[in-house]
C-alpha positions as a Markdown table, in Angstrom:
| # | Residue | x | y | z |
|---|---|---|---|---|
| 1 | Unk | 0.0 | 0.0 | 0.0 |
| 2 | Unk | 1.3 | 3.4 | -0.9 |
| 3 | Unk | -0.9 | 5.7 | 1.1 |
| 4 | Unk | -4.2 | 6.2 | 3.0 |
| 5 | Unk | -6.8 | 7.9 | 0.8 |
| 6 | Unk | -9.8 | 8.1 | 3.2 |
| 7 | Unk | -12.3 | 6.4 | 5.4 |
| 8 | Unk | -15.9 | 5.6 | 5.0 |
| 9 | Unk | -18.6 | 4.0 | 7.1 |
| 10 | Unk | -17.3 | 0.5 | 6.7 |
| 11 | Unk | -13.8 | 0.6 | 5.3 |
| 12 | Unk | -10.5 | 2.5 | 4.9 |
| 13 | Unk | -9.5 | 3.2 | 1.3 |
| 14 | Unk | -5.8 | 2.8 | 0.5 |
| 15 | Unk | -3.8 | 3.4 | -2.6 |
| 16 | Unk | -1.9 | 0.4 | -3.8 |
| 17 | Unk | 0.4 | -0.4 | -6.7 |
| 18 | Unk | -0.1 | -2.9 | -9.5 |
| 19 | Unk | -1.4 | -6.3 | -8.5 |
| 20 | Unk | -0.6 | -9.9 | -9.6 |
| 21 | Unk | 1.0 | -11.3 | -12.7 |
| 22 | Unk | -1.1 | -9.2 | -15.1 |
| 23 | Unk | 0.0 | -6.0 | -13.4 |
| 24 | Unk | 0.3 | -3.0 | -15.5 |
| 25 | Unk | 1.5 | 0.4 | -14.4 |
| 26 | Unk | -2.0 | 1.1 | -13.1 |
| 27 | Unk | -2.5 | 1.8 | -9.4 |
| 28 | Unk | -5.4 | 0.2 | -7.5 |
| 29 | Unk | -7.6 | 1.5 | -4.7 |
| 30 | Unk | -8.2 | -1.0 | -1.9 |
| 31 | Unk | -10.9 | -1.0 | 0.7 |
| 32 | Unk | -10.2 | -2.8 | 3.9 |
| 33 | Unk | -12.4 | -3.1 | 7.0 |
| 34 | Unk | -12.1 | 0.1 | 9.0 |
| 35 | Unk | -10.5 | -0.1 | 12.4 |
| 36 | Unk | -13.1 | -0.1 | 15.2 |
| 37 | Unk | -15.8 | -1.7 | 13.0 |
| 38 | Unk | -17.3 | -4.9 | 14.4 |
| 39 | Unk | -15.7 | -8.1 | 13.1 |
| 40 | Unk | -19.0 | -10.0 | 13.1 |
| 41 | Unk | -20.2 | -12.4 | 10.5 |
| 42 | Unk | -23.0 | -10.0 | 9.7 |
| 43 | Unk | -20.6 | -7.1 | 9.1 |
| 44 | Unk | -18.3 | -9.2 | 6.9 |
| 45 | Unk | -21.3 | -10.6 | 4.9 |
| 46 | Unk | -22.4 | -7.0 | 4.3 |
| 47 | Unk | -19.0 | -6.0 | 3.1 |
| 48 | Unk | -18.7 | -9.0 | 0.8 |
| 49 | Unk | -22.2 | -8.5 | -0.5 |
| 50 | Unk | -21.3 | -4.9 | -1.5 |
| 51 | Unk | -18.2 | -6.2 | -3.2 |
| 52 | Unk | -20.1 | -8.9 | -5.2 |
| 53 | Unk | -22.7 | -6.3 | -6.3 |
| 54 | Unk | -20.0 | -3.8 | -7.3 |
| 55 | Unk | -18.1 | -6.5 | -9.2 |
| 56 | Unk | -21.2 | -7.2 | -11.4 |
| 57 | Unk | -21.7 | -3.6 | -12.4 |
| 58 | Unk | -20.0 | -2.6 | -15.7 |
| 59 | Unk | -20.3 | 1.0 | -16.9 |
| 60 | Unk | -17.8 | 3.6 | -17.9 |
| 61 | Unk | -18.7 | 5.8 | -14.9 |
| 62 | Unk | -18.3 | 3.0 | -12.3 |
| 63 | Unk | -14.9 | 1.8 | -11.1 |
| 64 | Unk | -14.2 | -1.8 | -11.8 |
| 65 | Unk | -13.6 | -4.4 | -9.0 |
| 66 | Unk | -10.5 | -6.4 | -9.6 |
| 67 | Unk | -10.5 | -8.7 | -6.6 |
| 68 | Unk | -12.4 | -9.5 | -3.4 |
| 69 | Unk | -11.2 | -11.6 | -0.5 |
| 70 | Unk | -9.5 | -12.1 | 2.8 |
| 71 | Unk | -5.8 | -12.0 | 3.5 |
| 72 | Unk | -4.3 | -12.2 | 7.0 |
| 73 | Unk | -7.7 | -11.9 | 8.6 |
| 74 | Unk | -8.4 | -8.6 | 6.8 |
| 75 | Unk | -11.3 | -8.6 | 4.2 |
| 76 | Unk | -10.7 | -6.4 | 1.2 |
| 77 | Unk | -12.1 | -5.1 | -2.1 |
| 78 | Unk | -9.4 | -4.2 | -4.7 |
| 79 | Unk | -10.7 | -1.9 | -7.4 |
| 80 | Unk | -9.7 | 0.5 | -10.1 |
| 81 | Unk | -8.2 | 3.7 | -8.9 |
| 82 | Unk | -9.7 | 6.9 | -10.3 |
| 83 | Unk | -7.7 | 10.1 | -9.6 |
| 84 | Unk | -10.2 | 12.7 | -8.7 |
| 85 | Unk | -11.5 | 14.8 | -5.8 |
| 86 | Unk | -13.5 | 12.9 | -3.2 |
| 87 | Unk | -17.2 | 13.8 | -2.7 |
| 88 | Unk | -16.5 | 15.1 | 0.8 |
| 89 | Unk | -14.1 | 17.7 | -0.6 |
| 90 | Unk | -16.5 | 18.7 | -3.4 |
| 91 | Unk | -19.4 | 19.2 | -1.0 |
C-alpha cells in the first residue's frame, strides 16, 4: 500500500500499486475493513455482498472491482483507482 486515501462508514480506502501477474502500471484502490468496526459475521457478509454487487456492475462511470477476498484476517475489495476529488471535498 502506498498511502491512505480516506475512510468511509465500513472501510478504509488505501492506494496500492499494480497487482498480480497481469500487473500494469495502473494503481489500485483497496478498501479494507475500518478499524473499530465490528468483526461479526453479519458485518463481513455485508462488506462481501457490497463487493459482489459492485463486481457485477460494468459501466464507464463506475470503477471496476479487480479482486475481493481475505488476507491475513483482513477482508478487502481491490478496485480500479480513479484520480479525482472525493465527494466530501467537493461538498
